[in-house]
PQR file of N, CA, C, O and H, with PARSE charges and radii, in Angstrom:
ATOM      1  N   UNK A   1       0.917  -1.132  -0.020 -0.4000 1.5000
ATOM      2  CA  UNK A   1       0.080  -0.032   0.017 -0.0000 2.0000
ATOM      3  C   UNK A   1       0.965   1.232   0.065  0.5500 1.7000
ATOM      4  O   UNK A   1       1.817   1.418   0.933 -0.5500 1.4000
ATOM      5  N   UNK A   2       0.663   2.162  -1.036 -0.4000 1.5000
ATOM      6  CA  UNK A   2       1.542   3.311  -1.127 -0.0000 2.0000
ATOM      7  C   UNK A   2       1.380   4.381   0.109  0.5500 1.7000
ATOM      8  O   UNK A   2       2.337   4.965   0.617 -0.5500 1.4000
ATOM      9  H   UNK A   2      -0.030   2.010  -1.742  0.4000 1.0000
ATOM     10  N   UNK A   3       0.055   4.537   0.495 -0.4000 1.5000
ATOM     11  CA  UNK A   3      -0.196   5.585   1.402 -0.0000 2.0000
ATOM     12  C   UNK A   3       0.559   5.304   2.712  0.5500 1.7000
ATOM     13  O   UNK A   3       0.913   6.261   3.400 -0.5500 1.4000
ATOM     14  H   UNK A   3      -0.723   4.063   0.083  0.4000 1.0000
ATOM     15  N   UNK A   4       0.806   4.133   3.066 -0.4000 1.5000
ATOM     16  CA  UNK A   4       1.524   3.704   4.376 -0.0000 2.0000
ATOM     17  C   UNK A   4       3.013   4.211   4.116  0.5500 1.7000
ATOM     18  O   UNK A   4       3.580   4.807   5.031 -0.5500 1.4000
ATOM     19  H   UNK A   4       0.519   3.355   2.507  0.4000 1.0000
ATOM     20  N   UNK A   5       3.640   4.009   2.958 -0.4000 1.5000
ATOM     21  CA  UNK A   5       4.947   4.347   2.593 -0.0000 2.0000
ATOM     22  C   UNK A   5       5.116   5.868   2.685  0.5500 1.7000
ATOM     23  O   UNK A   5       6.102   6.384   3.213 -0.5500 1.4000
ATOM     24  H   UNK A   5       3.180   3.525   2.214  0.4000 1.0000
ATOM     25  N   UNK A   6       4.095   6.565   2.140 -0.4000 1.5000
ATOM     26  CA  UNK A   6       3.938   7.922   2.124 -0.0000 2.0000
ATOM     27  C   UNK A   6       4.041   8.568   3.451  0.5500 1.7000
ATOM     28  O   UNK A   6       4.830   9.484   3.684 -0.5500 1.4000
ATOM     29  H   UNK A   6       3.294   6.146   1.712  0.4000 1.0000
ATOM     30  N   UNK A   7       3.233   8.070   4.300 -0.4000 1.5000
ATOM     31  CA  UNK A   7       3.124   8.375   5.723 -0.0000 2.0000
ATOM     32  C   UNK A   7       4.499   8.271   6.483  0.5500 1.7000
ATOM     33  O   UNK A   7       4.957   9.140   7.225 -0.5500 1.4000
ATOM     34  H   UNK A   7       2.593   7.326   4.111  0.4000 1.0000
ATOM     35  N   UNK A   8       5.078   7.069   6.178 -0.4000 1.5000
ATOM     36  CA  UNK A   8       6.434   7.032   6.837 -0.0000 2.0000
ATOM     37  C   UNK A   8       7.500   7.983   6.338  0.5500 1.7000
ATOM     38  O   UNK A   8       8.365   8.418   7.098 -0.5500 1.4000
ATOM     39  H   UNK A   8       4.706   6.363   5.575  0.4000 1.0000
ATOM     40  N   UNK A   9       7.432   8.306   5.045 -0.4000 1.5000
ATOM     41  CA  UNK A   9       8.300   9.244   4.539 -0.0000 2.0000
ATOM     42  C   UNK A   9       8.156  10.641   5.043  0.5500 1.7000
ATOM     43  O   UNK A   9       9.111  11.399   5.211 -0.5500 1.4000
ATOM     44  H   UNK A   9       6.729   7.952   4.428  0.4000 1.0000
ATOM     45  N   UNK A  10       6.819  10.959   5.289 -0.4000 1.5000
ATOM     46  CA  UNK A  10       6.463  12.270   5.755 -0.0000 2.0000
ATOM     47  C   UNK A  10       6.961  12.272   7.276  0.5500 1.7000
ATOM     48  O   UNK A  10       7.475  13.299   7.720 -0.5500 1.4000
ATOM     49  H   UNK A  10       6.043  10.344   5.153  0.4000 1.0000
ATOM     50  N   UNK A  11       6.834  11.262   7.991 -0.4000 1.5000
ATOM     51  CA  UNK A  11       7.356  11.269   9.519 -0.0000 2.0000
ATOM     52  C   UNK A  11       8.818  11.483   9.491  0.5500 1.7000
ATOM     53  O   UNK A  11       9.308  12.310  10.261 -0.5500 1.4000
ATOM     54  H   UNK A  11       6.417  10.428   7.631  0.4000 1.0000
ATOM     55  N   UNK A  12       9.561  10.807   8.667 -0.4000 1.5000
ATOM     56  CA  UNK A  12      11.033  10.820   8.565 -0.0000 2.0000
ATOM     57  C   UNK A  12      11.475  12.308   8.261  0.5500 1.7000
ATOM     58  O   UNK A  12      12.434  12.826   8.832 -0.5500 1.4000
ATOM     59  H   UNK A  12       9.163  10.136   8.042  0.4000 1.0000
ATOM     60  N   UNK A  13      10.704  12.950   7.318 -0.4000 1.5000
ATOM     61  CA  UNK A  13      10.945  14.236   6.965 -0.0000 2.0000
ATOM     62  C   UNK A  13      10.758  15.233   8.090  0.5500 1.7000
ATOM     63  O   UNK A  13      11.538  16.162   8.293 -0.5500 1.4000
ATOM     64  H   UNK A  13       9.925  12.528   6.854  0.4000 1.0000
ATOM     65  N   UNK A  14       9.630  14.971   8.836 -0.4000 1.5000
ATOM     66  CA  UNK A  14       9.335  15.791  10.059 -0.0000 2.0000
ATOM     67  C   UNK A  14      10.526  15.668  11.099  0.5500 1.7000
ATOM     68  O   UNK A  14      10.990  16.677  11.630 -0.5500 1.4000
ATOM     69  H   UNK A  14       8.995  14.216   8.671  0.4000 1.0000
ATOM     70  N   UNK A  15      10.961  14.506  11.346 -0.4000 1.5000
ATOM     71  CA  UNK A  15      11.991  14.305  12.294 -0.0000 2.0000
ATOM     72  C   UNK A  15      13.258  14.944  11.979  0.5500 1.7000
ATOM     73  O   UNK A  15      13.942  15.522  12.824 -0.5500 1.4000
ATOM     74  H   UNK A  15      10.583  13.687  10.914  0.4000 1.0000
ATOM     75  N   UNK A  16      13.612  14.812  10.541 -0.4000 1.5000
ATOM     76  CA  UNK A  16      14.834  15.591  10.135 -0.0000 2.0000
ATOM     77  C   UNK A  16      14.734  17.013  10.243  0.5500 1.7000
ATOM     78  O   UNK A  16      15.749  17.680  10.442 -0.5500 1.4000
ATOM     79  H   UNK A  16      13.057  14.342   9.855  0.4000 1.0000
ATOM     80  N   UNK A  17      13.538  17.572  10.123 -0.4000 1.5000
ATOM     81  CA  UNK A  17      13.368  18.968  10.224 -0.0000 2.0000
ATOM     82  C   UNK A  17      13.674  19.445  11.807  0.5500 1.7000
ATOM     83  O   UNK A  17      14.493  20.310  12.119 -0.5500 1.4000
ATOM     84  H   UNK A  17      12.713  17.029   9.961  0.4000 1.0000
ATOM     85  N   UNK A  18      12.862  18.712  12.696 -0.4000 1.5000
ATOM     86  CA  UNK A  18      13.099  18.775  14.180 -0.0000 2.0000
ATOM     87  C   UNK A  18      14.564  18.847  14.438  0.5500 1.7000
ATOM     88  O   UNK A  18      15.081  19.775  15.059 -0.5500 1.4000
ATOM     89  H   UNK A  18      12.197  18.009  12.443  0.4000 1.0000
ATOM     90  N   UNK A  19      15.218  17.830  13.937 -0.4000 1.5000
ATOM     91  CA  UNK A  19      16.661  17.792  14.338 -0.0000 2.0000
ATOM     92  C   UNK A  19      17.521  19.009  13.791  0.5500 1.7000
ATOM     93  O   UNK A  19      18.460  19.506  14.413 -0.5500 1.4000
ATOM     94  H   UNK A  19      14.798  17.076  13.432  0.4000 1.0000
ATOM     95  N   UNK A  20      17.136  19.364  12.720 -0.4000 1.5000
ATOM     96  CA  UNK A  20      17.942  20.483  12.134 -0.0000 2.0000
ATOM     97  C   UNK A  20      17.653  21.849  12.985  0.5500 1.7000
ATOM     98  O   UNK A  20      18.476  22.745  13.175 -0.5500 1.4000
ATOM     99  H   UNK A  20      16.373  18.960  12.215  0.4000 1.0000
ATOM    100  N   UNK A  21      16.290  21.813  13.462 -0.4000 1.5000
ATOM    101  CA  UNK A  21      15.990  23.072  14.265 -0.0000 2.0000
ATOM    102  C   UNK A  21      16.698  22.964  15.555  0.5500 1.7000
ATOM    103  O   UNK A  21      17.154  24.014  16.009 -0.5500 1.4000
ATOM    104  H   UNK A  21      15.621  21.086  13.308  0.4000 1.0000
ATOM    105  N   UNK A  22      16.875  21.820  16.256 -0.4000 1.5000
ATOM    106  CA  UNK A  22      17.549  21.658  17.424 -0.0000 2.0000
ATOM    107  C   UNK A  22      18.880  21.968  17.219  0.5500 1.7000
ATOM    108  O   UNK A  22      19.394  22.735  18.034 -0.5500 1.4000
ATOM    109  H   UNK A  22      16.504  20.967  15.888  0.4000 1.0000
ATOM    110  N   UNK A  23      19.592  21.515  16.254 -0.4000 1.5000
ATOM    111  CA  UNK A  23      20.889  21.975  15.958 -0.0000 2.0000
ATOM    112  C   UNK A  23      21.112  23.466  15.780  0.5500 1.7000
ATOM    113  O   UNK A  23      22.132  24.005  16.208 -0.5500 1.4000
ATOM    114  H   UNK A  23      19.175  20.893  15.592  0.4000 1.0000
ATOM    115  N   UNK A  24      20.210  24.091  15.186 -0.4000 1.5000
ATOM    116  CA  UNK A  24      20.269  25.561  14.979 -0.0000 2.0000
ATOM    117  C   UNK A  24      20.142  26.156  16.375  0.5500 1.7000
ATOM    118  O   UNK A  24      20.925  27.039  16.725 -0.5500 1.4000
ATOM    119  H   UNK A  24      19.381  23.654  14.839  0.4000 1.0000
ATOM    120  N   UNK A  25      19.211  25.720  17.164 -0.4000 1.5000
ATOM    121  CA  UNK A  25      19.116  26.398  18.430 -0.0000 2.0000
ATOM    122  C   UNK A  25      20.586  26.022  19.306  0.5500 1.7000
ATOM    123  O   UNK A  25      21.050  26.882  20.054 -0.5500 1.4000
ATOM    124  H   UNK A  25      18.575  25.003  16.879  0.4000 1.0000
ATOM    125  N   UNK A  26      21.089  25.036  19.194 -0.4000 1.5000
ATOM    126  CA  UNK A  26      22.347  24.728  19.885 -0.0000 2.0000
ATOM    127  C   UNK A  26      23.470  25.588  19.531  0.5500 1.7000
ATOM    128  O   UNK A  26      24.249  26.010  20.386 -0.5500 1.4000
ATOM    129  H   UNK A  26      20.712  24.337  18.587  0.4000 1.0000
ATOM    130  N   UNK A  27      23.586  25.899  18.097 -0.4000 1.5000
ATOM    131  CA  UNK A  27      24.478  26.767  17.450 -0.0000 2.0000
ATOM    132  C   UNK A  27      24.255  28.155  18.146  0.5500 1.7000
ATOM    133  O   UNK A  27      25.208  28.778  18.613 -0.5500 1.4000
ATOM    134  H   UNK A  27      22.953  25.557  17.403  0.4000 1.0000
ATOM    135  N   UNK A  28      23.065  28.585  18.197 -0.4000 1.5000
ATOM    136  CA  UNK A  28      22.765  29.860  18.640 -0.0000 2.0000
ATOM    137  C   UNK A  28      23.236  30.023  20.087  0.5500 1.7000
ATOM    138  O   UNK A  28      23.863  31.018  20.450 -0.5500 1.4000
ATOM    139  H   UNK A  28      22.290  28.080  17.818  0.4000 1.0000
ATOM    140  N   UNK A  29      22.908  28.991  20.915 -0.4000 1.5000
ATOM    141  CA  UNK A  29      23.245  29.045  22.280 -0.0000 2.0000
ATOM    142  C   UNK A  29      24.840  29.100  22.441  0.5500 1.7000
ATOM    143  O   UNK A  29      25.344  29.787  23.329 -0.5500 1.4000
ATOM    144  H   UNK A  29      22.399  28.183  20.620  0.4000 1.0000
ATOM    145  N   UNK A  30      25.528  28.428  21.642 -0.4000 1.5000
ATOM    146  CA  UNK A  30      27.009  28.440  21.689 -0.0000 2.0000
ATOM    147  C   UNK A  30      27.499  29.800  21.341  0.5500 1.7000
ATOM    148  O   UNK A  30      28.428  30.308  21.970 -0.5500 1.4000
ATOM    149  H   UNK A  30      25.118  27.870  20.921  0.4000 1.0000
ATOM    150  N   UNK A  31      26.851  30.458  20.270 -0.4000 1.5000
ATOM    151  CA  UNK A  31      27.393  31.750  19.888 -0.0000 2.0000
ATOM    152  C   UNK A  31      27.056  32.803  21.010  0.5500 1.7000
ATOM    153  O   UNK A  31      27.722  33.824  21.182 -0.5500 1.4000
ATOM    154  H   UNK A  31      26.097  30.046  19.759  0.4000 1.0000
ATOM    155  N   UNK A  32      26.005  32.469  21.719 -0.4000 1.5000
ATOM    156  CA  UNK A  32      25.679  33.447  22.772 -0.0000 2.0000
ATOM    157  C   UNK A  32      26.787  33.324  24.002  0.5500 1.7000
ATOM    158  O   UNK A  32      27.245  34.283  24.623 -0.5500 1.4000
ATOM    159  H   UNK A  32      25.463  31.640  21.579  0.4000 1.0000
ATOM    160  N   UNK A  33      27.078  32.086  24.188 -0.4000 1.5000
ATOM    161  CA  UNK A  33      28.046  31.783  25.173 -0.0000 2.0000
ATOM    162  C   UNK A  33      29.420  32.325  24.853  0.5500 1.7000
ATOM    163  O   UNK A  33      30.128  32.804  25.740 -0.5500 1.4000
ATOM    164  H   UNK A  33      26.706  31.307  23.684  0.4000 1.0000
ATOM    165  N   UNK A  34      29.791  32.253  23.623 -0.4000 1.5000
ATOM    166  CA  UNK A  34      31.099  32.894  23.045 -0.0000 2.0000
ATOM    167  C   UNK A  34      31.095  34.397  23.353  0.5500 1.7000
ATOM    168  O   UNK A  34      32.055  35.001  23.830 -0.5500 1.4000
ATOM    169  H   UNK A  34      29.216  31.864  22.903  0.4000 1.0000
ATOM    170  N   UNK A  35      29.856  34.958  23.015 -0.4000 1.5000
ATOM    171  CA  UNK A  35      29.896  36.441  23.196 -0.0000 2.0000
ATOM    172  C   UNK A  35      30.075  36.917  24.710  0.5500 1.7000
ATOM    173  O   UNK A  35      30.679  37.942  25.027 -0.5500 1.4000
ATOM    174  H   UNK A  35      29.075  34.467  22.627  0.4000 1.0000
ATOM    175  N   UNK A  36      29.500  36.080  25.551 -0.4000 1.5000
ATOM    176  CA  UNK A  36      29.523  36.406  26.869 -0.0000 2.0000
ATOM    177  C   UNK A  36      31.014  36.209  27.421  0.5500 1.7000
ATOM    178  O   UNK A  36      31.443  36.886  28.356 -0.5500 1.4000
ATOM    179  H   UNK A  36      29.009  35.248  25.293  0.4000 1.0000
ATOM    180  N   UNK A  37      31.690  35.331  26.836 -0.4000 1.5000
ATOM    181  CA  UNK A  37      33.137  35.083  27.271 -0.0000 2.0000
ATOM    182  C   UNK A  37      33.934  36.325  26.913  0.5500 1.7000
ATOM    183  O   UNK A  37      34.783  36.787  27.675 -0.5500 1.4000
ATOM    184  H   UNK A  37      31.342  34.782  26.076  0.4000 1.0000
ATOM    185  N   UNK A  38      33.638  36.849  25.738 -0.4000 1.5000
ATOM    186  CA  UNK A  38      34.555  38.024  25.345 -0.0000 2.0000
ATOM    187  C   UNK A  38      34.610  39.000  26.316  0.5500 1.7000
ATOM    188  O   UNK A  38      35.303  40.003  26.144 -0.5500 1.4000
ATOM    189  H   UNK A  38      32.948  36.474  25.118  0.4000 1.0000
TER
END
């Protein structure tokens, strides 16, 4: 059944997007910490 495969692909894409957002947030936090150190 194709619809099941499509659902799985969508879920995977959503997970990847969430991971990317988390990475961006971590990078922002690191930048803030670096600014505080200066």
